[in-house]
C-alpha positions as CSV (number, residue, x, y, z in Angstrom):
1,M,0.0,0.0,0.0
2,K,2.9,2.4,0.7
3,K,4.2,1.9,-2.8
4,L,0.8,2.3,-4.4
5,S,0.4,5.6,-6.3
6,V,-2.7,7.8,-6.1
7,N,-3.6,7.2,-9.7
8,R,-3.2,3.5,-9.5
9,G,-5.2,3.5,-6.2
10,C,-8.1,5.3,-7.9
11,A,-8.0,2.9,-10.9
12,F,-8.0,-0.1,-8.6
13,G,-10.9,1.4,-6.6
14,F,-13.0,2.1,-9.7
15,T,-12.3,-1.4,-11.1
16,F,-13.3,-3.0,-7.8
17,L,-16.4,-0.9,-7.6
18,G,-17.3,-1.8,-11.2
19,L,-17.0,-5.5,-10.5
20,I,-19.1,-5.3,-7.3
21,S,-21.7,-3.3,-9.2
22,A,-21.8,-5.9,-12.0
23,V,-22.2,-8.7,-9.5
24,M,-25.0,-6.8,-7.6
25,I,-26.9,-6.1,-10.9
26,T,-26.6,-9.8,-11.9
27,V,-27.9,-10.9,-8.5
28,L,-30.7,-8.3,-8.8
29,Y,-31.7,-9.7,-12.2
30,F,-31.9,-13.3,-10.9
31,L,-33.8,-12.2,-7.8
32,T,-36.4,-10.0,-9.6
33,D,-36.3,-11.4,-13.2
34,S,-37.1,-7.7,-14.2
35,M,-35.1,-5.6,-16.7
36,T,-36.7,-2.5,-15.2
37,A,-35.0,-3.2,-11.9
38,V,-31.7,-3.9,-13.7
39,W,-31.8,-0.6,-15.6
40,I,-32.6,1.2,-12.3
41,G,-29.6,-0.5,-10.7
42,I,-27.4,0.4,-13.7
43,L,-28.5,4.0,-13.5
44,F,-27.8,4.1,-9.7
45,V,-24.4,2.6,-10.2
46,L,-23.6,5.1,-12.9
47,F,-24.8,8.0,-10.7
48,V,-22.6,6.7,-7.8
49,L,-19.6,6.3,-10.1
50,A,-20.1,9.8,-11.6
51,F,-20.4,11.3,-8.1
52,N,-17.2,9.6,-7.0
53,I,-15.3,10.7,-10.1
54,L,-16.4,14.3,-9.5
55,F,-15.5,14.2,-5.8
56,I,-12.1,12.7,-6.6
57,L,-11.5,15.3,-9.2
58,F,-12.5,18.1,-6.8
59,L,-10.3,16.6,-4.0
60,R,-7.4,16.2,-6.5
61,N,-7.7,19.8,-7.6
62,K,-7.7,21.0,-4.0
63,L,-4.6,19.0,-3.2
64,T,-2.9,20.2,-6.4
65,L,-3.7,23.8,-5.5
66,F,-2.5,23.4,-1.9
67,S,0.7,21.6,-2.9
68,D,1.4,24.4,-5.5
69,M,0.8,27.0,-2.8
70,L,3.1,25.2,-0.3
71,C,5.8,24.9,-2.9
72,R,5.4,28.6,-3.8
73,M,5.5,29.6,-0.1
74,M,8.6,27.5,0.5
75,D,10.3,29.1,-2.5
76,E,9.4,32.5,-1.1
77,M,10.8,31.5,2.3
78,M,14.1,30.4,0.7
79,G,14.1,33.6,-1.2
80,G,13.9,35.6,2.1
81,K,10.3,37.0,1.5
82,S,8.5,37.8,4.7
83,Q,4.8,38.1,3.5
84,F,3.0,35.0,2.3
85,L,-0.4,33.9,1.0
86,Q,-2.6,32.8,3.9
87,V,-4.8,29.7,3.6
88,S,-8.5,30.2,4.6
89,E,-9.3,29.0,8.1
90,E,-12.3,27.1,6.6
91,E,-10.0,24.5,5.2
92,S,-9.1,23.2,8.7
93,L,-6.6,20.5,7.6
94,F,-4.8,22.7,5.1
95,Y,-4.9,25.6,7.5
96,K,-3.2,23.5,10.2
97,I,-0.4,22.5,7.9
98,N,0.0,26.1,6.7
99,H,-0.1,27.4,10.3
100,R,2.7,25.0,11.4
101,L,4.8,25.8,8.4
102,M,4.5,29.5,9.2
103,R,5.5,28.8,12.8
104,L,8.5,26.8,11.6
105,Y,9.5,29.7,9.4
106,E,9.1,32.2,12.3
107,I,11.3,30.0,14.5
108,M,13.9,29.7,11.8
109,Q,13.9,33.4,11.3
110,E,14.2,34.0,15.1
111,N,17.2,31.6,15.2
112,K,18.7,33.3,12.2
113,Q,18.4,36.7,13.9
114,G,19.7,35.3,17.1
115,I,22.8,33.9,15.3
116,A,23.3,37.2,13.5
117,K,23.0,39.1,16.8
118,E,25.5,36.7,18.5
119,R,27.9,37.2,15.6
120,A,27.5,41.0,15.7
121,D,28.1,40.9,19.5
122,L,31.2,38.7,19.1
123,Q,32.5,41.0,16.4
124,E,31.9,44.0,18.7
125,L,33.6,42.2,21.6
126,V,36.6,41.4,19.4
127,S,36.8,45.0,18.2
128,D,36.5,46.3,21.8
129,I,39.2,44.0,23.1
130,S,41.6,44.9,20.2
131,H,41.0,48.6,20.9
132,Q,41.6,48.1,24.6
133,V,44.8,46.1,24.3
134,K,46.3,48.3,21.6
135,T,47.5,51.0,23.9
136,P,49.2,48.9,26.6
137,I,50.9,46.7,24.0
138,A,52.2,49.7,22.1
139,N,53.5,51.1,25.4
140,L,55.2,47.8,26.3
141,Q,56.8,47.6,22.8
142,M,58.1,51.2,23.2
143,I,59.4,50.5,26.7
144,N,61.1,47.3,25.6
145,A,62.7,48.9,22.6
146,T,64.0,51.7,24.7
147,L,65.5,49.4,27.3
148,I,67.2,47.2,24.6
149,E,68.5,50.0,22.4
150,Q,69.5,52.7,24.8
151,G,71.8,52.7,27.8
152,M,70.5,54.5,30.8
153,P,71.2,55.0,34.5
154,E,69.8,52.4,36.9
155,D,67.2,54.7,38.4
156,K,65.9,55.5,34.9
157,R,65.8,51.8,34.1
158,Q,63.8,51.1,37.2
159,E,61.3,53.8,36.2
160,F,60.8,52.2,32.8
161,L,60.4,48.7,34.4
162,Q,57.8,50.1,36.8
163,A,56.0,51.6,33.8
164,A,56.1,48.2,32.0
165,E,54.7,46.5,35.2
166,G,51.8,49.0,35.2
167,Q,51.0,48.2,31.6
168,L,51.1,44.5,32.3
169,E,48.8,44.9,35.2
170,K,46.4,46.8,33.0
171,L,46.5,43.9,30.4
172,N,46.0,41.3,33.2
173,F,43.0,43.3,34.6
174,L,41.5,43.6,31.2
175,M,41.8,39.9,30.5
176,Q,40.4,38.9,33.9
177,S,37.4,41.3,33.3
178,M,36.8,39.9,29.9
179,I,36.9,36.3,31.3
180,K,34.3,37.3,33.9
181,T,32.1,39.0,31.3
182,S,32.3,36.0,28.9
183,R,31.5,33.6,31.7
184,L,28.4,35.6,32.7
185,E,27.2,36.2,29.2
186,T,27.6,32.6,27.9
187,G,26.0,31.1,31.1
188,V,29.1,29.1,31.9
189,I,28.7,30.0,35.5
190,S,25.6,29.4,37.6
191,L,24.9,31.7,40.6
192,E,24.6,29.9,44.0
193,M,21.8,31.9,45.6
194,K,21.7,31.6,49.4
195,K,20.0,33.7,52.1
196,L,23.0,35.3,53.8
197,P,23.7,38.5,55.8
198,I,24.4,41.4,53.4
199,Y,26.7,42.9,56.1
200,D,29.4,40.3,55.4
201,T,29.1,40.6,51.7
202,L,29.3,44.4,51.9
203,A,32.3,44.2,54.3
204,E,34.2,42.0,51.8
205,A,33.5,44.5,49.0
206,L,34.6,47.4,51.1
207,G,37.8,45.6,52.0
208,G,38.9,46.0,48.4
209,I,38.6,49.8,48.3
210,L,39.7,50.9,51.7
211,L,43.4,51.2,50.8
212,G,42.6,53.4,47.8
213,A,40.2,55.5,49.8
214,E,42.8,55.9,52.5
215,K,45.4,57.1,50.0
216,K,43.0,59.8,48.8
217,Q,41.8,60.6,52.4
218,I,38.2,59.7,51.4
219,R,35.9,59.1,54.4
220,V,33.8,56.0,54.0
221,D,30.6,55.8,56.2
222,V,28.6,52.6,56.3
223,D,25.1,52.1,57.7
224,C,24.1,48.4,57.4
225,P,22.1,46.2,59.9
226,E,24.3,43.2,60.8
227,Q,21.4,40.7,60.8
228,M,19.7,41.7,57.5
229,E,19.6,38.7,55.2
230,V,18.8,38.6,51.5
231,L,18.9,35.8,48.8
232,H,22.1,36.4,46.8
233,D,25.3,34.9,45.4
234,R,28.0,36.2,47.8
235,K,31.0,35.9,45.5
236,W,29.4,37.7,42.5
237,T,27.5,40.2,44.6
238,V,30.9,41.2,46.2
239,E,32.2,41.7,42.6
240,A,29.3,43.9,41.7
241,L,29.4,46.0,44.8
242,F,33.2,46.3,44.6
243,N,33.0,47.6,41.1
244,I,30.6,50.4,42.1
245,L,32.6,51.3,45.2
246,D,35.8,51.3,43.2
247,N,34.3,53.7,40.7
248,A,33.2,55.9,43.6
249,V,36.8,56.0,44.9
250,K,38.2,56.7,41.4
251,Y,35.9,59.7,40.7
252,T,35.8,61.2,44.2
253,P,38.4,63.9,44.8
254,E,40.8,63.8,47.7
255,G,39.2,64.6,51.0
256,G,35.7,63.5,49.7
257,T,33.2,61.2,51.2
258,I,31.5,57.9,50.3
259,N,28.3,56.9,52.1
260,V,26.9,53.4,52.0
261,C,23.4,52.8,53.3
262,V,21.4,49.6,53.4
263,Q,17.6,49.9,53.7
264,S,14.7,47.4,53.9
265,W,12.0,47.9,51.3
266,E,8.8,45.8,50.8
267,L,10.0,43.8,47.8
268,Y,13.7,44.7,47.7
269,M,16.7,45.3,49.8
270,K,18.2,48.6,48.7
271,I,22.0,49.4,48.9
272,D,22.8,53.1,48.3
273,I,26.4,54.0,47.4
274,A,26.7,57.8,47.3
275,D,29.9,59.7,46.6
276,S,30.9,63.4,46.5
277,G,32.6,63.2,43.1
278,K,32.2,65.0,39.9
279,G,28.7,63.7,39.1
280,I,27.4,62.3,35.8
281,A,25.5,64.4,33.3
282,E,21.9,63.2,32.7
283,N,22.5,62.5,29.0
284,Q,25.4,60.2,30.0
285,Q,23.6,58.2,32.7
286,G,22.1,55.7,30.3
287,K,25.5,55.0,28.7
288,I,27.7,54.3,31.7
289,F,26.5,50.7,32.0
290,K,27.7,49.9,28.4
291,R,30.7,47.7,28.0
292,F,33.9,49.7,27.7
293,Y,32.1,53.1,27.8
294,R,34.0,55.9,29.4
295,E,33.3,59.7,29.4
296,K,35.7,61.7,27.4
297,D,36.9,63.8,30.3
298,V,37.9,60.9,32.6
299,H,40.4,59.1,30.3
300,N,43.2,60.3,32.6
301,I,41.8,58.1,35.4
302,D,42.7,54.4,35.4
303,G,40.0,52.1,34.2
304,I,38.7,50.3,31.1
305,G,34.9,51.0,31.4
306,I,33.7,47.5,32.2
307,G,33.1,47.6,36.0
308,L,29.6,49.0,35.9
309,Y,28.7,46.8,33.0
310,L,29.7,43.7,35.0
311,A,27.8,45.1,38.1
312,R,24.6,45.5,36.2
313,E,24.8,42.0,34.6
314,I,25.5,40.4,38.0
315,V,22.6,42.2,39.8
316,T,20.2,41.6,36.9
317,M,21.0,37.8,36.9
318,Q,19.9,37.8,40.5
319,G,16.5,39.4,39.7
320,G,17.5,42.9,40.8
321,Y,18.4,46.2,39.1
322,I,20.6,49.2,39.5
323,R,19.5,52.8,39.4
324,V,21.7,55.9,39.3
325,T,20.8,59.5,40.3
326,S,23.4,62.2,39.8
327,T,23.9,65.9,39.4
328,V,27.0,67.3,37.8
329,G,29.3,68.8,40.6
330,H,27.3,67.2,43.4
331,G,28.3,63.5,43.2
332,S,26.4,60.4,42.3
333,T,24.3,57.7,44.0
334,F,24.1,54.2,42.7
335,S,21.2,52.2,44.2
336,V,21.4,48.4,44.0
337,F,18.0,46.6,44.5
338,L,18.1,42.9,45.4
339,P,14.8,40.9,45.8
340,W,14.3,39.3,49.2
341,G,13.9,35.9,47.5
């Protein structure tokens, strides 16, 4: 039956129906012995055969039209066309096939767009990395060439070596930041969410900036209840808070202040990190969380513009968000909101 074609199946069916009709008419003649009954039987058989032929022709025509439409639609899909002929909902079976084919095409288009976006993001990432490593590598090459080609006093030589060490540290920091970013974006890591005191997490983050704050004589005030617990990943939350605090230290002038305040809200725990730095213009506040973004007037300050981007990604992955409020000349406040659980 699987190898039987439609045409042969129809021919076989009509032959079988004809034989059955002949047998029935013969039986009818012997039972009634009346030619009138036989002619009525023949007319009825001819009517049934004619009706079946018309129905099969109608069905064949519908199938042919539908197959032609599907072939045309598939050709248009392969050609990249986005608008297609829709099948009437009255033809339920054909409509179901058409509907599923359209859904398949939409899924394929979404996958195609996703791949294109990933490719564009990768290209942008490679471009960003090449741009970021260009300067330190050029500086290292210049320092190395100077040390090789020119004789100099020991104190001058030590100065060049210290400059080279600074450039190497910058490259190492960049690579570590990129590894963290890549692990977050590709989902290689999974956050271990636990209900822990935020006091310990905040203390660990503050430990990373106290030396820098002390060098610039920046006063750091902290107001955080010791027993307040929130669902979070301690390691990555420390990373996010440290990045915000580190930015506060970098952009706060000597003798300034940084205030950290933790508050309990109904749905979120709020961590405010306020500094007395230069502030951020309103038209720049939406850009500072972009990867590698830095304002033009802060390029003399160490950094690569990835800390706030990492902080936002980490907080977002935990179901929270970051909000910034700032006025130029009056400092900035970064508010981190973490859901209770």
